[in-house]
mmCIF file of the N, C-alpha and C atoms, coordinates in Angstrom:
data_MODEL
# 
_entry.id   MODEL 
# 
loop_
_atom_site.group_PDB 
_atom_site.id 
_atom_site.type_symbol 
_atom_site.label_atom_id 
_atom_site.label_alt_id 
_atom_site.label_comp_id 
_atom_site.label_asym_id 
_atom_site.label_entity_id 
_atom_site.label_seq_id 
_atom_site.pdbx_PDB_ins_code 
_atom_site.Cartn_x 
_atom_site.Cartn_y 
_atom_site.Cartn_z 
_atom_site.occupancy 
_atom_site.B_iso_or_equiv 
_atom_site.pdbx_formal_charge 
_atom_site.auth_seq_id 
_atom_site.auth_comp_id 
_atom_site.auth_asym_id 
_atom_site.auth_atom_id 
_atom_site.pdbx_PDB_model_num 
ATOM 1   N N  . SER A 1 1  ? 0.841  -1.204 0.000   1.00 0.00 ? 1  SER A N  1 
ATOM 2   C CA . SER A 1 1  ? 0.000  0.000  0.000   1.00 0.00 ? 1  SER A CA 1 
ATOM 3   C C  . SER A 1 1  ? 0.877  1.255  0.000   1.00 0.00 ? 1  SER A C  1 
ATOM 4   N N  . LEU A 1 2  ? 1.881  1.258  0.874   1.00 0.00 ? 2  LEU A N  1 
ATOM 5   C CA . LEU A 1 2  ? 2.789  2.407  0.931   1.00 0.00 ? 2  LEU A CA 1 
ATOM 6   C C  . LEU A 1 2  ? 3.562  2.558  -0.377  1.00 0.00 ? 2  LEU A C  1 
ATOM 7   N N  . LEU A 1 3  ? 3.950  1.420  -0.957  1.00 0.00 ? 3  LEU A N  1 
ATOM 8   C CA . LEU A 1 3  ? 4.693  1.464  -2.210  1.00 0.00 ? 3  LEU A CA 1 
ATOM 9   C C  . LEU A 1 3  ? 3.821  2.030  -3.332  1.00 0.00 ? 3  LEU A C  1 
ATOM 10  N N  . ASP A 1 4  ? 2.559  1.629  -3.363  1.00 0.00 ? 4  ASP A N  1 
ATOM 11  C CA . ASP A 1 4  ? 1.648  2.164  -4.377  1.00 0.00 ? 4  ASP A CA 1 
ATOM 12  C C  . ASP A 1 4  ? 1.468  3.667  -4.202  1.00 0.00 ? 4  ASP A C  1 
ATOM 13  N N  . TYR A 1 5  ? 1.366  4.115  -2.965  1.00 0.00 ? 5  TYR A N  1 
ATOM 14  C CA . TYR A 1 5  ? 1.193  5.547  -2.716  1.00 0.00 ? 5  TYR A CA 1 
ATOM 15  C C  . TYR A 1 5  ? 2.419  6.327  -3.196  1.00 0.00 ? 5  TYR A C  1 
ATOM 16  N N  . GLU A 1 6  ? 3.595  5.807  -2.900  1.00 0.00 ? 6  GLU A N  1 
ATOM 17  C CA . GLU A 1 6  ? 4.817  6.497  -3.315  1.00 0.00 ? 6  GLU A CA 1 
ATOM 18  C C  . GLU A 1 6  ? 4.919  6.535  -4.831  1.00 0.00 ? 6  GLU A C  1 
ATOM 19  N N  . ARG A 1 7  ? 4.516  5.454  -5.488  1.00 0.00 ? 7  ARG A N  1 
ATOM 20  C CA . ARG A 1 7  ? 4.579  5.413  -6.946  1.00 0.00 ? 7  ARG A CA 1 
ATOM 21  C C  . ARG A 1 7  ? 3.619  6.440  -7.550  1.00 0.00 ? 7  ARG A C  1 
ATOM 22  N N  . SER A 1 8  ? 2.400  6.511  -7.017  1.00 0.00 ? 8  SER A N  1 
ATOM 23  C CA . SER A 1 8  ? 1.437  7.480  -7.543  1.00 0.00 ? 8  SER A CA 1 
ATOM 24  C C  . SER A 1 8  ? 1.904  8.905  -7.245  1.00 0.00 ? 8  SER A C  1 
ATOM 25  N N  . ASP A 1 9  ? 2.564  9.096  -6.102  1.00 0.00 ? 9  ASP A N  1 
ATOM 26  C CA . ASP A 1 9  ? 3.079  10.418 -5.753  1.00 0.00 ? 9  ASP A CA 1 
ATOM 27  C C  . ASP A 1 9  ? 4.150  10.844 -6.748  1.00 0.00 ? 9  ASP A C  1 
ATOM 28  N N  . ARG A 1 10 ? 5.052  9.931  -7.108  1.00 0.00 ? 10 ARG A N  1 
ATOM 29  C CA . ARG A 1 10 ? 6.066  10.245 -8.114  1.00 0.00 ? 10 ARG A CA 1 
ATOM 30  C C  . ARG A 1 10 ? 5.414  10.518 -9.461  1.00 0.00 ? 10 ARG A C  1 
ATOM 31  N N  . TYR A 1 11 ? 4.358  9.782  -9.768  1.00 0.00 ? 11 TYR A N  1 
ATOM 32  C CA . TYR A 1 11 ? 3.658  9.979  -11.030 1.00 0.00 ? 11 TYR A CA 1 
ATOM 33  C C  . TYR A 1 11 ? 3.033  11.362 -11.075 1.00 0.00 ? 11 TYR A C  1 
ATOM 34  N N  . ILE A 1 12 ? 2.456  11.801 -9.957  1.00 0.00 ? 12 ILE A N  1 
ATOM 35  C CA . ILE A 1 12 ? 1.867  13.141 -9.902  1.00 0.00 ? 12 ILE A CA 1 
ATOM 36  C C  . ILE A 1 12 ? 2.969  14.192 -10.053 1.00 0.00 ? 12 ILE A C  1 
ATOM 37  N N  . ASP A 1 13 ? 4.122  13.967 -9.422  1.00 0.00 ? 13 ASP A N  1 
ATOM 38  C CA . ASP A 1 13 ? 5.249  14.888 -9.588  1.00 0.00 ? 13 ASP A CA 1 
ATOM 39  C C  . ASP A 1 13 ? 5.670  14.972 -11.052 1.00 0.00 ? 13 ASP A C  1 
ATOM 40  N N  . PHE A 1 14 ? 5.701  13.824 -11.726 1.00 0.00 ? 14 PHE A N  1 
ATOM 41  C CA . PHE A 1 14 ? 6.085  13.795 -13.134 1.00 0.00 ? 14 PHE A CA 1 
ATOM 42  C C  . PHE A 1 14 ? 5.098  14.587 -13.979 1.00 0.00 ? 14 PHE A C  1 
ATOM 43  N N  . ILE A 1 15 ? 3.786  14.419 -13.712 1.00 0.00 ? 15 ILE A N  1 
ATOM 44  C CA . ILE A 1 15 ? 2.761  15.161 -14.449 1.00 0.00 ? 15 ILE A CA 1 
ATOM 45  C C  . ILE A 1 15 ? 2.923  16.657 -14.191 1.00 0.00 ? 15 ILE A C  1 
ATOM 46  N N  . THR A 1 16 ? 3.213  17.026 -12.945 1.00 0.00 ? 16 THR A N  1 
ATOM 47  C CA . THR A 1 16 ? 3.389  18.440 -12.613 1.00 0.00 ? 16 THR A CA 1 
ATOM 48  C C  . THR A 1 16 ? 4.575  19.029 -13.361 1.00 0.00 ? 16 THR A C  1 
ATOM 49  N N  . VAL A 1 17 ? 5.677  18.287 -13.408 1.00 0.00 ? 17 VAL A N  1 
ATOM 50  C CA . VAL A 1 17 ? 6.868  18.765 -14.119 1.00 0.00 ? 17 VAL A CA 1 
ATOM 51  C C  . VAL A 1 17 ? 6.560  18.935 -15.604 1.00 0.00 ? 17 VAL A C  1 
ATOM 52  N N  . CYS A 1 18 ? 5.867  17.965 -16.188 1.00 0.00 ? 18 CYS A N  1 
ATOM 53  C CA . CYS A 1 18 ? 5.504  18.062 -17.606 1.00 0.00 ? 18 CYS A CA 1 
ATOM 54  C C  . CYS A 1 18 ? 4.594  19.254 -17.849 1.00 0.00 ? 18 CYS A C  1 
ATOM 55  N N  . PHE A 1 19 ? 3.638  19.476 -16.941 1.00 0.00 ? 19 PHE A N  1 
ATOM 56  C CA . PHE A 1 19 ? 2.708  20.592 -17.096 1.00 0.00 ? 19 PHE A CA 1 
ATOM 57  C C  . PHE A 1 19 ? 3.456  21.918 -17.066 1.00 0.00 ? 19 PHE A C  1 
ATOM 58  N N  . PHE A 1 20 ? 4.341  22.087 -16.084 1.00 0.00 ? 20 PHE A N  1 
ATOM 59  C CA . PHE A 1 20 ? 5.093  23.334 -15.998 1.00 0.00 ? 20 PHE A CA 1 
ATOM 60  C C  . PHE A 1 20 ? 6.024  23.506 -17.190 1.00 0.00 ? 20 PHE A C  1 
ATOM 61  N N  . PHE A 1 21 ? 6.571  22.397 -17.701 1.00 0.00 ? 21 PHE A N  1 
ATOM 62  C CA . PHE A 1 21 ? 7.441  22.477 -18.866 1.00 0.00 ? 21 PHE A CA 1 
ATOM 63  C C  . PHE A 1 21 ? 6.662  22.956 -20.085 1.00 0.00 ? 21 PHE A C  1 
ATOM 64  N N  . ILE A 1 22 ? 5.438  22.423 -20.275 1.00 0.00 ? 22 ILE A N  1 
ATOM 65  C CA . ILE A 1 22 ? 4.603  22.834 -21.404 1.00 0.00 ? 22 ILE A CA 1 
ATOM 66  C C  . ILE A 1 22 ? 4.232  24.305 -21.271 1.00 0.00 ? 22 ILE A C  1 
ATOM 67  N N  . VAL A 1 23 ? 3.879  24.739 -20.054 1.00 0.00 ? 23 VAL A N  1 
ATOM 68  C CA . VAL A 1 23 ? 3.548  26.150 -19.837 1.00 0.00 ? 23 VAL A CA 1 
ATOM 69  C C  . VAL A 1 23 ? 4.762  27.024 -20.135 1.00 0.00 ? 23 VAL A C  1 
ATOM 70  N N  . PHE A 1 24 ? 5.947  26.585 -19.680 1.00 0.00 ? 24 PHE A N  1 
ATOM 71  C CA . PHE A 1 24 ? 7.165  27.357 -19.907 1.00 0.00 ? 24 PHE A CA 1 
ATOM 72  C C  . PHE A 1 24 ? 7.456  27.491 -21.394 1.00 0.00 ? 24 PHE A C  1 
ATOM 73  N N  . VAL A 1 25 ? 7.320  26.390 -22.143 1.00 0.00 ? 25 VAL A N  1 
ATOM 74  C CA . VAL A 1 25 ? 7.579  26.422 -23.580 1.00 0.00 ? 25 VAL A CA 1 
ATOM 75  C C  . VAL A 1 25 ? 6.578  27.337 -24.275 1.00 0.00 ? 25 VAL A C  1 
ATOM 76  N N  . SER A 1 26 ? 5.315  27.286 -23.848 1.00 0.00 ? 26 SER A N  1 
ATOM 77  C CA . SER A 1 26 ? 4.300  28.149 -24.458 1.00 0.00 ? 26 SER A CA 1 
ATOM 78  C C  . SER A 1 26 ? 4.626  29.617 -24.216 1.00 0.00 ? 26 SER A C  1 
ATOM 79  N N  . VAL A 1 27 ? 4.971  29.954 -22.976 1.00 0.00 ? 27 VAL A N  1 
ATOM 80  C CA . VAL A 1 27 ? 5.321  31.344 -22.662 1.00 0.00 ? 27 VAL A CA 1 
ATOM 81  C C  . VAL A 1 27 ? 6.562  31.762 -23.437 1.00 0.00 ? 27 VAL A C  1 
ATOM 82  N N  . TYR A 1 28 ? 7.528  30.847 -23.549 1.00 0.00 ? 28 TYR A N  1 
ATOM 83  C CA . TYR A 1 28 ? 8.761  31.159 -24.271 1.00 0.00 ? 28 TYR A CA 1 
ATOM 84  C C  . TYR A 1 28 ? 8.475  31.436 -25.741 1.00 0.00 ? 28 TYR A C  1 
ATOM 85  N N  . ARG A 1 29 ? 7.593  30.637 -26.351 1.00 0.00 ? 29 ARG A N  1 
ATOM 86  C CA . ARG A 1 29 ? 7.272  30.846 -27.767 1.00 0.00 ? 29 ARG A CA 1 
ATOM 87  C C  . ARG A 1 29 ? 6.514  32.145 -27.960 1.00 0.00 ? 29 ARG A C  1 
ATOM 88  N N  . ILE A 1 30 ? 5.599  32.473 -27.047 1.00 0.00 ? 30 ILE A N  1 
ATOM 89  C CA . ILE A 1 30 ? 4.871  33.738 -27.141 1.00 0.00 ? 30 ILE A CA 1 
ATOM 90  C C  . ILE A 1 30 ? 5.854  34.899 -26.981 1.00 0.00 ? 30 ILE A C  1 
ATOM 91  N N  . THR A 1 31 ? 6.824  34.741 -26.076 1.00 0.00 ? 31 THR A N  1 
ATOM 92  C CA . THR A 1 31 ? 7.832  35.778 -25.872 1.00 0.00 ? 31 THR A CA 1 
ATOM 93  C C  . THR A 1 31 ? 8.655  35.978 -27.138 1.00 0.00 ? 31 THR A C  1 
ATOM 94  N N  . CYS A 1 32 ? 9.029  34.887 -27.789 1.00 0.00 ? 32 CYS A N  1 
ATOM 95  C CA . CYS A 1 32 ? 9.800  34.998 -29.024 1.00 0.00 ? 32 CYS A CA 1 
ATOM 96  C C  . CYS A 1 32 ? 8.971  35.668 -30.116 1.00 0.00 ? 32 CYS A C  1 
ATOM 97  N N  . ARG A 1 33 ? 7.672  35.378 -30.143 1.00 0.00 ? 33 ARG A N  1 
ATOM 98  C CA . ARG A 1 33 ? 6.813  35.966 -31.161 1.00 0.00 ? 33 ARG A CA 1 
ATOM 99  C C  . ARG A 1 33 ? 6.709  37.473 -30.955 1.00 0.00 ? 33 ARG A C  1 
ATOM 100 N N  . ASN A 1 34 ? 6.679  37.924 -29.699 1.00 0.00 ? 34 ASN A N  1 
ATOM 101 C CA . ASN A 1 34 ? 6.606  39.348 -29.391 1.00 0.00 ? 34 ASN A CA 1 
ATOM 102 C C  . ASN A 1 34 ? 7.993  39.898 -29.071 1.00 0.00 ? 34 ASN A C  1 
ATOM 103 N N  . ASN A 1 35 ? 9.011  39.379 -29.743 1.00 0.00 ? 35 ASN A N  1 
ATOM 104 C CA . ASN A 1 35 ? 10.385 39.716 -29.395 1.00 0.00 ? 35 ASN A CA 1 
ATOM 105 C C  . ASN A 1 35 ? 10.671 41.199 -29.609 1.00 0.00 ? 35 ASN A C  1 
ATOM 106 N N  . ALA A 1 36 ? 10.064 41.815 -30.615 1.00 0.00 ? 36 ALA A N  1 
ATOM 107 C CA . ALA A 1 36 ? 10.358 43.204 -30.942 1.00 0.00 ? 36 ALA A CA 1 
ATOM 108 C C  . ALA A 1 36 ? 9.964  44.121 -29.789 1.00 0.00 ? 36 ALA A C  1 
ATOM 109 N N  . SER A 1 37 ? 8.742  43.963 -29.272 1.00 0.00 ? 37 SER A N  1 
ATOM 110 C CA . SER A 1 37 ? 8.292  44.836 -28.197 1.00 0.00 ? 37 SER A CA 1 
ATOM 111 C C  . SER A 1 37 ? 9.111  44.609 -26.932 1.00 0.00 ? 37 SER A C  1 
ATOM 112 N N  . ILE A 1 38 ? 9.516  43.359 -26.686 1.00 0.00 ? 38 ILE A N  1 
ATOM 113 C CA . ILE A 1 38 ? 10.269 43.074 -25.463 1.00 0.00 ? 38 ILE A CA 1 
ATOM 114 C C  . ILE A 1 38 ? 11.684 43.640 -25.570 1.00 0.00 ? 38 ILE A C  1 
ATOM 115 N N  . SER A 1 39 ? 12.338 43.506 -26.715 1.00 0.00 ? 39 SER A N  1 
ATOM 116 C CA . SER A 1 39 ? 13.673 44.073 -26.869 1.00 0.00 ? 39 SER A CA 1 
ATOM 117 C C  . SER A 1 39 ? 13.596 45.600 -26.838 1.00 0.00 ? 39 SER A C  1 
ATOM 118 N N  . ASN A 1 40 ? 12.510 46.173 -27.340 1.00 0.00 ? 40 ASN A N  1 
ATOM 119 C CA . ASN A 1 40 ? 12.296 47.608 -27.228 1.00 0.00 ? 40 ASN A CA 1 
ATOM 120 C C  . ASN A 1 40 ? 12.222 48.016 -25.766 1.00 0.00 ? 40 ASN A C  1 
ATOM 121 N N  . PHE A 1 41 ? 11.476 47.240 -24.978 1.00 0.00 ? 41 PHE A N  1 
ATOM 122 C CA . PHE A 1 41 ? 11.297 47.560 -23.559 1.00 0.00 ? 41 PHE A CA 1 
ATOM 123 C C  . PHE A 1 41 ? 12.623 47.490 -22.806 1.00 0.00 ? 41 PHE A C  1 
ATOM 124 N N  . THR A 1 42 ? 13.375 46.415 -23.026 1.00 0.00 ? 42 THR A N  1 
ATOM 125 C CA . THR A 1 42 ? 14.635 46.255 -22.302 1.00 0.00 ? 42 THR A CA 1 
ATOM 126 C C  . THR A 1 42 ? 15.678 47.245 -22.814 1.00 0.00 ? 42 THR A C  1 
ATOM 127 N N  . GLY A 1 43 ? 15.686 47.531 -24.103 1.00 0.00 ? 43 GLY A N  1 
ATOM 128 C CA . GLY A 1 43 ? 16.671 48.454 -24.645 1.00 0.00 ? 43 GLY A CA 1 
ATOM 129 C C  . GLY A 1 43 ? 16.389 49.887 -24.227 1.00 0.00 ? 43 GLY A C  1 
ATOM 130 N N  . GLY A 1 44 ? 15.116 50.301 -24.258 1.00 0.00 ? 44 GLY A N  1 
ATOM 131 C CA . GLY A 1 44 ? 14.783 51.681 -23.946 1.00 0.00 ? 44 GLY A CA 1 
ATOM 132 C C  . GLY A 1 44 ? 14.584 51.912 -22.461 1.00 0.00 ? 44 GLY A C  1 
ATOM 133 N N  . GLY A 1 45 ? 14.024 50.920 -21.750 1.00 0.00 ? 45 GLY A N  1 
ATOM 134 C CA . GLY A 1 45 ? 13.693 51.124 -20.342 1.00 0.00 ? 45 GLY A CA 1 
ATOM 135 C C  . GLY A 1 45 ? 14.923 51.191 -19.460 1.00 0.00 ? 45 GLY A C  1 
ATOM 136 N N  . PHE A 1 46 ? 15.839 50.250 -19.643 1.00 0.00 ? 46 PHE A N  1 
ATOM 137 C CA . PHE A 1 46 ? 17.018 50.224 -18.793 1.00 0.00 ? 46 PHE A CA 1 
ATOM 138 C C  . PHE A 1 46 ? 18.226 50.703 -19.590 1.00 0.00 ? 46 PHE A C  1 
# 
């Protein structure tokens, strides 16, 4: 029973890591798509 719980817990951790990775990649691609405005902001702001 304890072994099954630990296995499912690791599985949930794996799903969480995959979910955050997908979110990160999506944000990264959106950032690349809007690269002009972001480079404008960093170049002019600071």
